[in-house]
Rosetta silent file (secondary structure, phi, psi, omega in degrees, C-alpha in Angstrom):
SEQUENCE: MQSRFVALAAALLLSTGAASAQQGAKKNAPAPAAQPAPAPTQAQADGAAAQQPGWIVRCTSVSRDAPLECAMEQNAVLTKTGQTIVLVNIRIAPDTRTPVALLQLPLGLNLPVGAKLQVDEGKTVDLQIQTCENRGCYASTPIAADLLGALRSGKQLKVSFQNMAKETIAIPMPLGDFAAAYDKIK
SCORE:     score description
SCORE:     0.000 S_00000001
   1 L     0.000  -53.619 -178.509  126.048  129.660   62.633 S_00000001
   2 H   -61.587  -39.610  172.505  126.990  126.875   64.851 S_00000001
   3 H   -54.986  -39.410  175.890  126.620  128.965   67.869 S_00000001
   4 H   -66.211  -35.717 -179.807  123.077  129.861   66.890 S_00000001
   5 H   -64.448  -43.565 -174.184  122.391  126.218   66.260 S_00000001
   6 H   -68.023  -45.463 -178.638  123.698  125.268   69.724 S_00000001
   7 H   -59.786  -43.723  179.890  121.556  128.006   71.428 S_00000001
   8 H   -67.792  -30.910  171.859  118.463  126.813   69.517 S_00000001
   9 H   -62.291  -46.562  179.270  119.190  123.136   70.480 S_00000001
  10 H   -61.782  -44.018  175.377  119.671  124.191   74.031 S_00000001
  11 H   -63.223  -38.616 -179.992  116.398  126.108   74.056 S_00000001
  12 H   -63.814  -49.191  179.201  114.501  123.212   72.466 S_00000001
  13 H   -64.083  -35.783  177.708  115.901  120.838   75.175 S_00000001
  14 H   -72.705  -32.951 -178.178  115.047  123.116   78.041 S_00000001
  15 H   -80.410  -29.646  170.076  111.478  123.636   76.710 S_00000001
  16 H   -76.972  -22.737  172.818  110.817  119.907   76.293 S_00000001
  17 H   -65.413  -52.695 -175.303  112.426  119.153   79.732 S_00000001
  18 H   -59.429  -39.635 -179.166  110.077  121.681   81.256 S_00000001
  19 H   -63.704  -36.178 -176.562  107.078  120.198   79.387 S_00000001
  20 H   -73.595  -39.475  172.893  108.082  116.689   80.582 S_00000001
  21 H   -61.975  -35.143  178.216  108.369  118.031   84.166 S_00000001
  22 H   -71.570  -36.749  173.261  105.011  119.528   83.958 S_00000001
  23 H   -63.522  -41.022  174.638  103.649  116.308   82.636 S_00000001
  24 H   -58.432  -45.118 -177.817  105.357  114.332   85.379 S_00000001
  25 H   -67.487  -38.511  178.937  104.096  116.710   87.982 S_00000001
  26 H   -64.137  -44.735  175.785  100.483  116.174   86.615 S_00000001
  27 H   -54.626  -54.023 -173.131  101.015  112.412   86.812 S_00000001
  28 H   -80.035  -14.971 -179.562  102.316  112.505   90.352 S_00000001
  29 L   -61.288  137.559 -177.621  100.037  115.123   91.703 S_00000001
  30 L   -62.111  139.676  175.057   97.524  113.898   94.267 S_00000001
  31 L   -65.035  145.438 -177.843   94.056  113.401   93.180 S_00000001
  32 L   -57.870  139.606 -178.501   91.562  115.858   94.504 S_00000001
  33 L   -60.443  124.966  169.953   90.238  114.789   97.865 S_00000001
  34 L   -61.442  135.987 -178.684   86.818  113.170   97.726 S_00000001
  35 L   -87.947  124.046 -172.166   84.289  115.061   99.821 S_00000001
  36 L   -68.393  147.713 -179.155   82.830  112.734  102.344 S_00000001
  37 L   -72.837  147.667  175.116   79.057  112.153  102.150 S_00000001
  38 E   -67.707  173.307 -178.983   76.748  113.689  104.798 S_00000001
  39 L   -51.905  145.171  177.263   75.020  111.751  107.458 S_00000001
  40 L   -75.891  178.028  175.128   72.608  109.192  106.063 S_00000001
  41 L   -98.261  168.831 -175.943   68.872  109.186  106.542 S_00000001
  42 H   -68.895  -33.720  170.740   67.451  106.544  108.783 S_00000001
  43 H   -54.641  -46.208  171.306   66.073  104.784  105.710 S_00000001
  44 H   -63.572  -45.101  173.903   69.488  104.536  104.098 S_00000001
  45 H   -51.561  -50.450 -175.264   70.937  103.295  107.334 S_00000001
  46 H   -67.911  -45.085 -167.479   68.201  100.633  107.894 S_00000001
  47 H   -81.313  -15.500 -168.322   68.345   99.472  104.167 S_00000001
  48 H  -140.237    5.987  179.502   72.046   99.485  103.581 S_00000001
  49 E   -78.571  129.170  178.742   74.025   99.158  106.797 S_00000001
  50 E  -134.620  133.220  178.722   76.515   96.283  107.101 S_00000001
  51 E   -96.721  154.301  165.904   78.736   95.547  110.128 S_00000001
  52 L   -65.815  163.278 -174.622   82.056   93.869  110.080 S_00000001
  53 L   -74.838  101.634  176.678   81.853   90.373  111.433 S_00000001
  54 L    69.716 -164.627  177.803   81.997   91.189  115.249 S_00000001
  55 L   -88.542  130.575 -175.731   84.436   92.962  117.243 S_00000001
  56 E  -102.984  136.744  167.137   88.012   93.168  115.951 S_00000001
  57 E  -108.388  134.479  178.616   91.098   93.383  118.298 S_00000001
  58 E  -128.727  134.058  176.139   94.178   95.225  117.129 S_00000001
  59 E  -126.508  141.575 -178.479   97.384   95.612  119.111 S_00000001
  60 E  -136.742  163.136  174.174  100.240   97.870  118.158 S_00000001
  61 L  -144.897  144.689 -176.758  103.551   98.910  119.912 S_00000001
  62 L   -73.121  -22.856  175.901  105.693  101.963  119.268 S_00000001
  63 L  -161.910  176.200 -174.639  108.884   99.771  119.283 S_00000001
  64 L   -65.602  -27.349 -178.237  109.968   96.313  120.054 S_00000001
  65 L   -94.805  -16.300 -174.035  110.711   96.989  123.625 S_00000001
  66 L   -78.681  153.660  172.941  107.506   98.995  124.273 S_00000001
  67 L   -68.823  153.386  170.198  104.320   97.195  125.622 S_00000001
  68 L   -75.555  140.788  176.019  101.590   96.418  123.292 S_00000001
  69 E  -115.626  127.555 -166.791   98.567   98.678  123.330 S_00000001
  70 E  -113.773  147.422  174.131   95.361   96.895  122.350 S_00000001
  71 E  -144.535  151.429  178.093   92.002   98.222  121.099 S_00000001
  72 E  -118.874  141.506  174.382   88.788   96.642  119.993 S_00000001
  73 E  -147.626  161.584  171.610   86.443   98.099  117.309 S_00000001
  74 E  -142.708  143.713 -176.642   83.484   97.477  115.247 S_00000001
  75 E  -131.472  160.391  175.633   82.156   99.521  112.364 S_00000001
  76 E  -124.035  126.046  179.385   78.867   99.899  110.296 S_00000001
  77 E  -124.249  159.205  176.121   79.211  100.979  106.699 S_00000001
  78 E   -80.547  117.635 -169.699   76.750  101.849  103.905 S_00000001
  79 L   -62.219  -39.518 -175.739   77.048   98.777  101.581 S_00000001
  80 L   -58.589  -41.473 -166.865   76.279  100.942   98.436 S_00000001
  81 L  -119.700  -13.602 -172.298   78.950  103.487   99.020 S_00000001
  82 L    74.642    7.593 -178.708   81.390  102.126  101.628 S_00000001
  83 L   -66.509  132.144  170.400   80.777  105.209  103.786 S_00000001
  84 E   -77.966  128.925 -179.932   81.450  104.520  107.418 S_00000001
  85 E   -93.874  -50.740  179.899   78.334  105.464  109.357 S_00000001
  86 E  -140.837  131.781  168.033   79.603  104.497  112.802 S_00000001
  87 E  -132.018  125.096  178.794   82.902  103.182  114.105 S_00000001
  88 E  -104.578  113.824  173.750   83.274  102.304  117.843 S_00000001
  89 E  -108.540  127.334  177.708   86.808  101.983  119.149 S_00000001
  90 E  -119.090  125.810  175.601   87.421  100.840  122.797 S_00000001
  91 E  -134.402  168.103  175.169   90.753  100.901  124.475 S_00000001
  92 E  -101.414  118.803  177.215   92.052  100.761  128.018 S_00000001
  93 L   -57.793  121.959 -165.437   93.619  103.974  129.035 S_00000001
  94 L   -72.657  -25.016  173.730   97.188  103.242  130.105 S_00000001
  95 L   -73.221  -50.650 -177.379   97.185  105.918  132.831 S_00000001
  96 L   -98.544  -10.779 -173.811   93.942  105.109  134.477 S_00000001
  97 L    53.756   22.613  176.020   93.399  101.483  133.296 S_00000001
  98 L   -96.163  149.805 -179.721   89.719  102.473  132.617 S_00000001
  99 E   -79.187  145.558  177.242   88.123  101.570  129.226 S_00000001
 100 E  -129.183  132.526  172.151   87.557  104.594  126.898 S_00000001
 101 E   -98.188  135.170  174.057   85.176  104.606  123.913 S_00000001
 102 E  -122.896  131.780 -178.339   85.923  106.755  120.816 S_00000001
 103 E  -114.633  128.951  174.086   83.143  107.086  118.195 S_00000001
 104 E  -110.073  127.029 -176.499   83.538  108.126  114.740 S_00000001
 105 E  -122.686  162.519 -171.362   80.325  109.371  113.126 S_00000001
 106 L   -77.908  165.959  172.078   79.567  110.752  109.667 S_00000001
 107 E   -65.079  166.665  171.863   79.664  114.435  108.699 S_00000001
 108 L    83.956   31.522  179.877   76.341  116.309  108.490 S_00000001
 109 E   -91.004  158.773  164.688   75.341  115.896  112.084 S_00000001
 110 L   -84.586   89.176 -160.814   73.166  118.089  114.232 S_00000001
 111 H   -58.574  -43.253 -175.638   76.173  118.846  116.492 S_00000001
 112 H   -55.293  -34.947 -178.129   74.388  120.349  119.510 S_00000001
 113 H   -60.644  -39.228 -174.673   72.323  117.049  119.989 S_00000001
 114 L    71.984 -151.754  175.976   75.536  115.007  120.148 S_00000001
 115 E  -128.949  168.860 -177.701   75.206  111.167  120.030 S_00000001
 116 E  -134.833  143.009  169.532   73.682  108.540  122.335 S_00000001
 117 E  -118.319  148.040  175.427   74.703  104.945  123.248 S_00000001
 118 E  -148.640  130.353 -178.249   72.128  102.435  124.539 S_00000001
 119 E  -108.455  122.046  179.204   72.729   98.728  125.287 S_00000001
 120 L    59.728 -126.357 -177.519   69.446   96.688  124.645 S_00000001
 121 L  -107.404   14.433 -174.373   66.566   98.665  126.369 S_00000001
 122 L   -78.045  178.067 -179.460   68.857  100.096  129.150 S_00000001
 123 L   -59.082  147.782 -179.273   69.545  103.750  129.976 S_00000001
 124 E   -84.798  152.767  164.056   71.019  105.998  127.265 S_00000001
 125 E  -113.494  117.605 -179.675   74.509  107.691  127.610 S_00000001
 126 E   -83.306  134.748  178.612   74.770  111.024  126.159 S_00000001
 127 E  -116.771  139.974  172.354   77.983  111.917  124.266 S_00000001
 128 L   -92.076  133.927 -179.688   79.113  115.340  123.249 S_00000001
 129 E   -76.065  119.242 -166.064   80.584  115.583  119.782 S_00000001
 130 E   -93.697  -35.860  175.231   84.122  116.928  120.321 S_00000001
 131 E  -160.586  164.092  173.509   85.482  117.661  116.784 S_00000001
 132 E  -134.068  133.481  172.022   84.950  117.036  113.109 S_00000001
 133 E  -131.923 -171.263 -165.887   87.424  116.587  110.241 S_00000001
 134 L   -68.381  -16.951  174.245   87.241  115.317  106.665 S_00000001
 135 L   -91.468  -16.603  174.507   86.574  111.627  107.750 S_00000001
 136 E   153.701 -166.526 -171.897   83.740  112.338  110.252 S_00000001
 137 E  -115.542  151.530 -172.824   82.871  113.826  113.690 S_00000001
 138 E  -126.736  147.897  176.720   84.217  112.242  116.940 S_00000001
 139 E  -143.351  146.875  179.491   82.876  111.753  120.445 S_00000001
 140 E  -140.926  148.741  172.978   84.738  110.058  123.353 S_00000001
 141 E  -157.316  147.320  161.814   83.769  108.976  126.770 S_00000001
 142 E   -67.601  146.554 -177.924   84.936  106.768  129.598 S_00000001
 143 L   -95.876  109.990  175.541   83.025  103.656  130.068 S_00000001
 144 L   -60.343  161.091 -177.518   81.523  103.475  133.471 S_00000001
 145 H   -66.018  -38.207  172.965   81.447  100.075  135.262 S_00000001
 146 H   -66.072  -33.410  172.333   77.646   99.724  134.682 S_00000001
 147 H   -70.787  -33.562  172.840   77.833  100.477  131.020 S_00000001
 148 H   -62.675  -47.754 -178.778   80.743   97.988  130.763 S_00000001
 149 H   -67.352  -35.492  173.841   78.673   95.281  132.458 S_00000001
 150 H   -61.354  -44.998  178.576   75.721   96.052  130.083 S_00000001
 151 H   -57.211  -53.746 -170.207   78.100   95.826  127.083 S_00000001
 152 H   -72.185  -21.604 -177.963   79.636   92.511  128.165 S_00000001
 153 H  -105.702  -17.887 -172.958   76.068   90.826  128.854 S_00000001
 154 L   -72.970  170.257 -176.291   74.044   92.690  126.214 S_00000001
 155 L  -104.609  -34.797 -175.896   72.828   91.648  122.752 S_00000001
 156 E  -146.925  137.162  168.388   72.979   95.055  120.897 S_00000001
 157 E   -99.172  120.682  171.839   74.560   98.374  121.195 S_00000001
 158 E   -97.785  112.069  175.323   72.573  101.220  119.708 S_00000001
 159 E   -99.476  121.843 -170.890   74.378  104.293  118.538 S_00000001
 160 E  -135.692  147.767  179.970   72.105  107.233  117.633 S_00000001
 161 E  -157.282  174.092 -173.357   72.525  110.806  116.483 S_00000001
 162 E  -112.215  145.073  173.258   70.542  113.291  114.480 S_00000001
 163 E   -84.849  173.986  170.820   71.278  114.336  110.808 S_00000001
 164 L   -49.504  -31.329  176.591   70.955  117.954  109.629 S_00000001
 165 L   -85.311    7.560  176.011   67.315  117.519  109.068 S_00000001
 166 L    68.252   30.359  178.560   66.915  116.586  112.740 S_00000001
 167 L   -97.508  130.275 -173.760   66.018  113.095  111.853 S_00000001
 168 E   -83.220  124.116  178.379   67.226  110.706  114.450 S_00000001
 169 E  -104.443  123.099  174.865   69.542  107.835  113.067 S_00000001
 170 E  -114.799  121.694 -177.808   69.931  104.619  115.130 S_00000001
 171 E  -112.107  125.937  173.401   72.590  102.178  114.174 S_00000001
 172 E   -84.723  146.677  177.820   72.529   98.725  115.839 S_00000001
 173 E  -131.590  122.659 -178.197   75.834   96.991  116.649 S_00000001
 174 E   -67.759  137.792  176.432   75.771   93.326  117.673 S_00000001
 175 L  -111.020   18.075 -177.808   77.545   92.657  121.123 S_00000001
 176 L   -51.926  -38.716 -176.224   77.636   88.836  120.816 S_00000001
 177 L  -115.696   18.882  176.151   81.423   88.565  120.957 S_00000001
 178 H   -57.329  -49.626 -177.584   81.975   91.838  122.922 S_00000001
 179 H   -60.977  -36.926  178.485   83.100   90.004  126.252 S_00000001
 180 H   -73.321  -33.299  178.214   85.640   87.831  124.499 S_00000001
 181 H   -72.506  -46.766 -175.039   87.083   90.799  122.634 S_00000001
 182 H   -60.376  -42.270  178.369   87.104   92.954  125.701 S_00000001
 183 H   -56.630  -27.070 -172.589   88.986   90.198  127.760 S_00000001
 184 H   -77.691  -31.178 -173.501   91.718   90.252  125.033 S_00000001
 185 H  -102.109  -14.623 -171.356   92.509   94.043  125.530 S_00000001
 186 L   -82.471    0.000    0.000   92.069   94.526  129.330 S_00000001
């Protein structure tokens, strides 16, 4: 009788332990990943885009003895959803010492068209979209001397791309403090 009681108690403990483990696993399980929203329409971008205050400079180092690597960035987000529409990151490539721009764009783009950069009313620079992942699509380009000069003296950078409906979206990004931020990273 006692051995049957011990076996029953052991089975009960094992089953409640398994149930607790399952509940703990459910509590600790990662939440399902939210699907990013597709590219906005121009009306959404016009009515709800907000930029961070100017260009932000960030510096990091892989160790205390390694040199600092600095980059500057500015982004535009939809105020209602917090979705990043455009993020522009500029850094100096350590090997060539030339500035390189990396753009993060939203998902849902007309990929063959790519993206365009334009300072004020100057000439446009075409960018090929290189890859997309769950946070957005990316394009990168070295910044030529004439574009760098325009960015340093310009008032507004316009980043444009097409959504899946082939509607062109143009996102303005102020350049008022671009030169000061660039001087910090070069």
